[in-house]
C-alpha positions as CSV (number, residue, x, y, z in Angstrom):
1,M,-41.3,-66.9,-51.3
2,N,-39.8,-64.7,-54.1
3,R,-40.8,-66.8,-57.2
4,H,-37.4,-66.8,-58.8
5,V,-36.2,-68.5,-55.7
6,L,-38.8,-71.0,-56.1
7,C,-37.8,-71.6,-59.4
8,L,-34.1,-72.2,-58.7
9,I,-35.2,-74.8,-56.0
10,L,-37.3,-77.0,-58.4
11,L,-34.7,-76.8,-61.2
12,L,-31.9,-77.6,-58.3
13,F,-34.0,-80.8,-57.6
14,A,-35.0,-81.7,-60.8
15,G,-31.4,-81.1,-62.1
16,K,-29.9,-83.2,-59.9
17,S,-32.5,-86.3,-60.2
18,I,-32.5,-86.7,-63.7
19,H,-28.5,-86.4,-63.7
20,A,-28.7,-89.3,-61.3
21,Q,-30.6,-91.3,-63.4
22,T,-29.8,-90.7,-67.0
23,N,-26.9,-87.9,-66.8
24,K,-28.5,-86.7,-70.5
25,S,-31.5,-84.4,-71.5
26,S,-34.8,-86.0,-71.1
27,K,-36.3,-87.2,-74.2
28,L,-39.9,-88.5,-74.8
29,D,-39.6,-89.9,-78.7
30,S,-39.3,-86.8,-80.6
31,L,-39.5,-84.3,-77.9
32,K,-36.2,-82.9,-75.9
33,I,-36.8,-81.3,-72.7
34,T,-33.7,-79.2,-71.0
35,G,-34.1,-76.8,-68.3
36,Y,-31.6,-74.2,-66.4
37,C,-31.1,-72.2,-64.2
38,D,-28.6,-69.6,-62.6
39,L,-29.0,-67.8,-59.0
40,Y,-26.5,-65.2,-57.9
41,Y,-25.9,-62.7,-55.5
42,A,-23.6,-59.9,-56.3
43,H,-22.0,-56.8,-54.1
44,D,-20.1,-53.5,-54.9
45,Y,-17.3,-53.2,-52.0
46,L,-16.6,-49.8,-53.2
47,N,-20.3,-48.8,-53.8
48,P,-21.7,-50.9,-51.1
49,S,-25.4,-48.8,-51.3
50,S,-25.7,-49.2,-55.3
51,S,-28.5,-51.7,-55.9
52,K,-27.9,-52.2,-59.7
53,E,-24.9,-51.9,-62.3
54,N,-26.2,-50.3,-65.0
55,L,-23.2,-51.1,-67.5
56,Y,-24.3,-54.8,-67.7
57,V,-27.3,-56.8,-68.4
58,S,-26.2,-60.0,-67.3
59,S,-26.3,-60.3,-63.4
60,N,-26.6,-56.8,-63.0
61,Q,-28.9,-56.6,-59.4
62,L,-26.9,-55.8,-56.3
63,N,-27.2,-56.9,-52.7
64,Q,-29.9,-59.2,-53.2
65,M,-30.5,-63.0,-54.2
66,S,-31.7,-62.9,-57.5
67,I,-31.7,-65.1,-60.8
68,N,-30.0,-64.1,-63.7
69,L,-31.4,-66.4,-66.2
70,A,-33.7,-69.4,-65.7
71,Y,-35.4,-71.0,-68.7
72,L,-37.3,-74.2,-69.9
73,S,-36.2,-75.4,-73.6
74,L,-38.5,-77.8,-75.4
75,G,-37.3,-79.2,-78.9
76,F,-39.7,-80.6,-81.1
77,Y,-38.1,-83.4,-83.5
78,K,-40.0,-85.0,-86.7
79,N,-37.7,-86.4,-89.7
80,K,-36.0,-83.2,-91.1
81,F,-38.3,-80.4,-88.9
82,S,-37.3,-79.0,-85.7
83,L,-39.0,-76.5,-83.7
84,Q,-37.3,-74.7,-80.6
85,I,-39.2,-72.7,-77.8
86,T,-37.3,-71.4,-75.0
87,P,-39.2,-69.1,-72.2
88,A,-37.2,-67.3,-69.8
89,L,-37.1,-64.9,-67.1
90,G,-34.6,-63.2,-64.6
91,T,-32.5,-60.2,-64.4
92,Y,-30.9,-60.9,-67.6
93,M,-34.4,-61.1,-69.2
94,Q,-35.6,-58.0,-67.7
95,A,-32.4,-55.9,-68.6
96,N,-31.5,-56.9,-72.1
97,Y,-35.3,-57.4,-73.4
98,R,-36.6,-54.0,-71.7
99,N,-36.7,-52.3,-75.1
100,E,-39.3,-55.1,-76.7
101,K,-42.9,-55.6,-76.5
102,K,-44.0,-56.4,-73.0
103,G,-45.6,-59.6,-74.1
104,T,-42.5,-60.9,-76.1
105,R,-40.0,-60.2,-73.5
106,W,-40.1,-63.7,-72.2
107,I,-38.5,-65.4,-75.6
108,F,-35.3,-66.7,-75.2
109,E,-35.3,-68.7,-78.1
110,A,-38.1,-69.4,-80.4
111,Y,-37.8,-71.0,-84.4
112,A,-38.2,-73.8,-86.7
113,G,-35.7,-75.4,-88.9
114,W,-35.1,-77.9,-91.7
115,T,-32.4,-80.3,-91.9
116,F,-30.7,-80.7,-95.6
117,H,-28.6,-84.0,-96.5
118,G,-26.7,-81.9,-99.3
119,K,-23.1,-81.5,-99.8
120,K,-23.1,-78.2,-98.0
121,L,-26.2,-76.6,-97.0
122,K,-26.9,-78.5,-93.5
123,Q,-29.6,-76.2,-92.0
124,I,-32.3,-73.5,-92.3
125,D,-33.7,-72.0,-89.2
126,I,-36.3,-69.1,-88.9
127,G,-37.3,-67.1,-86.2
128,V,-35.3,-66.2,-83.1
129,F,-31.9,-67.4,-81.8
130,T,-28.5,-66.6,-80.3
131,S,-26.1,-65.0,-82.1
132,P,-22.6,-66.2,-82.6
133,Y,-20.7,-62.7,-81.7
134,T,-17.7,-63.0,-79.3
135,Q,-17.0,-66.4,-77.1
136,E,-19.5,-65.8,-74.5
137,N,-23.3,-66.0,-74.7
138,A,-26.1,-65.3,-72.3
139,I,-26.0,-68.6,-70.4
140,S,-23.2,-68.3,-68.0
141,A,-22.4,-72.2,-66.9
142,Q,-21.3,-72.7,-70.7
143,Q,-18.4,-70.1,-70.2
144,I,-15.3,-69.5,-68.5
145,M,-16.1,-66.5,-66.2
146,Y,-19.2,-66.4,-64.3
147,S,-19.8,-62.8,-65.4
148,R,-19.6,-61.4,-69.0
149,S,-17.2,-59.2,-70.5
150,L,-18.0,-55.7,-70.9
151,S,-17.6,-56.0,-74.7
152,T,-20.2,-59.1,-75.2
153,E,-22.8,-57.0,-73.3
154,Y,-22.7,-54.6,-76.2
155,V,-23.1,-56.9,-79.1
156,P,-26.1,-58.7,-79.8
157,Y,-27.1,-61.6,-77.7
158,Y,-30.1,-63.0,-79.7
159,L,-31.0,-62.1,-83.5
160,S,-34.3,-62.8,-85.2
161,G,-34.7,-64.1,-89.0
162,V,-32.9,-66.3,-90.9
163,R,-30.0,-68.4,-90.2
164,N,-28.6,-71.3,-92.9
165,T,-25.7,-73.4,-91.9
166,Y,-22.9,-75.1,-94.3
167,Q,-20.4,-77.4,-93.8
168,L,-17.9,-76.3,-96.1
169,K,-15.3,-78.7,-95.4
170,K,-15.0,-81.2,-92.1
171,N,-13.6,-78.6,-89.9
172,L,-15.1,-75.5,-91.6
173,K,-18.2,-74.4,-91.1
174,L,-20.0,-71.3,-92.2
175,S,-23.5,-69.9,-90.9
176,T,-25.1,-66.6,-93.1
177,Y,-27.7,-64.3,-91.3
178,L,-30.7,-61.9,-92.8
179,I,-31.7,-60.8,-89.7
180,N,-34.0,-58.1,-88.1
181,G,-31.1,-55.6,-87.3
182,W,-28.8,-55.4,-84.4
183,Q,-30.4,-57.5,-81.5
184,H,-34.0,-57.1,-82.2
185,L,-37.0,-59.6,-82.0
186,P,-39.4,-59.2,-85.1
187,S,-40.7,-55.9,-86.1
188,S,-41.4,-53.7,-89.0
189,T,-39.3,-50.7,-87.2
190,Y,-35.8,-52.1,-88.2
191,L,-34.5,-52.7,-91.7
192,P,-33.0,-55.5,-92.7
193,A,-28.8,-56.6,-91.9
194,L,-26.5,-59.3,-92.9
195,G,-24.6,-61.3,-90.6
196,T,-21.9,-64.3,-91.1
197,W,-20.0,-66.9,-88.9
198,L,-17.0,-68.7,-90.0
199,S,-15.5,-71.1,-87.6
200,W,-12.4,-73.1,-88.3
201,T,-11.5,-76.2,-85.7
202,K,-8.9,-78.4,-85.3
203,N,-8.1,-80.6,-82.3
204,S,-7.9,-78.6,-79.4
205,S,-8.1,-75.3,-81.1
206,T,-11.2,-73.4,-82.6
207,L,-11.1,-69.9,-84.6
208,N,-14.3,-68.0,-85.0
209,W,-15.0,-64.9,-87.6
210,T,-18.2,-63.1,-87.2
211,S,-19.5,-59.7,-89.0
212,Y,-22.4,-57.4,-89.3
213,L,-23.6,-55.0,-91.7
214,G,-26.9,-53.4,-91.4
215,N,-28.6,-49.8,-91.9
216,E,-29.4,-48.7,-87.9
217,K,-31.5,-45.6,-89.4
218,T,-35.3,-45.6,-87.4
219,K,-37.6,-43.0,-86.4
220,N,-35.9,-42.3,-83.2
221,N,-32.4,-42.4,-84.7
222,P,-32.5,-40.4,-87.6
223,H,-29.0,-39.7,-87.8
224,A,-27.5,-43.1,-87.8
225,T,-27.0,-45.0,-91.1
226,W,-24.7,-47.8,-91.9
227,R,-22.9,-50.4,-89.2
228,Y,-20.3,-52.5,-90.1
229,F,-18.9,-55.1,-87.3
230,N,-16.3,-57.3,-87.4
231,E,-15.2,-59.8,-84.4
232,I,-12.6,-62.4,-84.4
233,N,-11.8,-64.9,-81.1
234,I,-9.8,-68.3,-80.7
235,E,-9.9,-70.7,-78.1
236,R,-7.1,-73.3,-77.5
237,Q,-7.4,-76.0,-74.8
238,F,-4.2,-77.2,-73.0
239,K,-3.6,-80.2,-70.8
240,K,-5.1,-78.2,-68.0
241,I,-5.5,-74.7,-69.1
242,K,-8.1,-73.5,-71.6
243,F,-7.5,-70.3,-73.6
244,Q,-9.7,-67.6,-75.2
245,S,-9.5,-64.2,-76.4
246,C,-11.7,-62.1,-78.5
247,A,-11.1,-58.7,-80.4
248,Y,-13.4,-56.6,-82.3
249,Y,-14.1,-53.2,-84.3
250,G,-17.0,-51.6,-85.4
251,F,-17.7,-48.5,-87.7
252,Q,-21.0,-46.4,-87.5
253,A,-22.2,-43.7,-89.8
254,V,-23.6,-40.9,-88.7
255,D,-24.7,-38.4,-90.6
256,K,-21.5,-37.7,-92.7
257,S,-19.1,-38.8,-90.4
258,L,-17.7,-42.3,-89.5
259,K,-17.6,-43.5,-85.7
260,H,-15.9,-46.4,-84.2
261,W,-15.8,-48.5,-81.2
262,W,-13.1,-51.5,-80.3
263,Q,-12.2,-54.2,-77.8
264,M,-9.8,-56.9,-77.0
265,N,-9.8,-59.5,-74.0
266,A,-8.3,-62.7,-72.8
267,I,-9.7,-65.4,-70.3
268,A,-8.0,-68.5,-69.0
269,S,-9.0,-71.2,-66.8
270,Y,-6.6,-73.7,-65.0
271,S,-8.0,-76.8,-63.4
272,L,-6.7,-77.6,-60.4
273,N,-8.1,-81.0,-60.5
274,S,-11.5,-82.7,-62.0
275,K,-14.0,-80.7,-60.1
276,W,-12.3,-77.4,-58.9
277,S,-10.9,-74.7,-61.6
278,M,-9.3,-71.1,-61.3
279,N,-10.1,-68.6,-64.0
280,G,-9.5,-65.1,-64.8
281,R,-9.8,-62.2,-67.3
282,V,-8.1,-58.9,-68.3
283,E,-10.1,-56.9,-70.7
284,Y,-10.0,-53.0,-72.5
285,I,-13.0,-51.4,-74.4
286,R,-12.9,-48.2,-75.8
287,D,-15.6,-46.3,-77.4
288,R,-14.5,-42.9,-78.2
289,D,-17.9,-41.3,-80.1
290,E,-20.3,-43.0,-77.5
291,I,-22.2,-45.4,-79.8
292,Q,-22.7,-48.0,-77.7
293,I,-22.0,-46.7,-74.3
294,Q,-23.2,-43.3,-72.7
295,Q,-22.2,-43.6,-69.1
296,Y,-18.7,-42.7,-67.5
297,I,-17.5,-40.8,-70.5
298,D,-15.0,-37.8,-70.9
299,A,-13.4,-35.7,-73.4
300,N,-12.3,-39.1,-74.9
301,G,-15.7,-40.8,-74.6
302,F,-15.8,-44.1,-72.9
303,H,-12.9,-46.3,-72.1
304,F,-12.3,-49.1,-69.4
305,I,-10.0,-51.5,-68.0
306,G,-11.7,-54.6,-66.2
307,S,-9.9,-57.7,-64.6
308,S,-11.9,-60.6,-63.2
309,L,-10.5,-63.5,-61.0
310,G,-12.5,-66.3,-60.1
311,L,-12.9,-69.8,-58.1
312,K,-15.4,-72.8,-59.6
313,Y,-16.6,-76.2,-58.3
314,K,-18.3,-78.3,-60.8
315,P,-19.1,-81.8,-59.0
316,N,-21.1,-83.0,-62.3
317,A,-22.2,-81.9,-65.3
318,A,-25.4,-80.7,-63.6
319,L,-24.0,-78.3,-61.0
320,S,-21.9,-75.2,-60.8
321,I,-20.9,-73.4,-57.5
322,G,-18.1,-70.6,-57.3
323,A,-17.4,-66.8,-56.6
324,E,-15.7,-64.1,-58.5
325,L,-14.2,-60.9,-57.8
326,K,-14.7,-58.1,-60.9
327,S,-12.7,-54.6,-60.8
328,L,-13.9,-52.2,-63.2
329,H,-12.2,-48.8,-63.7
330,N,-11.7,-45.4,-66.0
331,T,-10.4,-42.1,-65.5
332,N,-14.2,-40.5,-65.3
333,G,-16.2,-42.0,-62.2
334,L,-16.0,-45.6,-62.9
335,N,-14.3,-47.5,-59.7
336,N,-15.9,-50.6,-59.1
337,L,-15.2,-53.9,-57.1
338,L,-18.1,-56.5,-57.7
339,G,-18.1,-59.9,-55.8
340,F,-20.2,-62.3,-57.0
341,L,-21.8,-65.6,-55.7
342,F,-23.3,-68.3,-57.7
343,I,-25.0,-71.4,-58.4
344,Q,-25.9,-73.1,-61.7
345,T,-28.1,-76.1,-62.6
346,N,-29.0,-77.8,-65.7
347,F,-31.2,-80.7,-66.7
């Protein structure tokens, strides 16, 4: 039996068992253990012989049952000190960590933190942690849609370095980052970069603004220099509708010219009842200068229109089952219709 499928079966039973007993993450004194597994089957109806969707790192294997992401997260807490270690596997890890050293490709998160009780500064974390960019992350069970927006796939999913978290006001939080470039595990190859995340919440609304500033020059990429990235996303919860939207704009200096890329998307979910929901997304991304995407390009670089429609069944907090249909299209060879079946569990 494929080890990924066996891992999912074990997590499914574990997730259901623990949920039935406590409905919470298991805790042993100062140790917190959580787990997650995301199993999917994907098929391209317009290109049935395709075995992989190379534009994506999330859920990109076709015509076979695969695990997108499975992890076991260990959190140790002692007074003001905390330690988080999350080893992971799956097709997402294989695709997104392919440029990292082989011995480190299992690190989903690994950081140490120190909690403060001052007026502003609340937490300092050092290590590898998830990024704040866009409203989506690598854990699909936490998202409205099962699949990721293409725009999310081309910003960092993880960062390494130092993260400082400040509580500026009751509903206003700021995180600042000193990081090892644009999505890299610790390495001397890349120059230090800066990032920010400002989050404002009020009632059922959330507004986030993130930024990145770094020099992308390396031995393998000597022509690229400064990159600036600016992103904003919003979320609003209505009675039965949850709405999200995101837009960003990035600049990259290459030699003496300035190149750019941008995107915008909108996502919504409608609750049919307490267990069933329908969801949809529309998105557009433009990378005229091929800074992020070098596939399906024409004289105007890369440009893309996408739409998705899904149905999700969530009988409890530990389990999600659903289906999604995703259309990808541009004028230079990109013409896909992807279908997903998925099951997710956590404990």
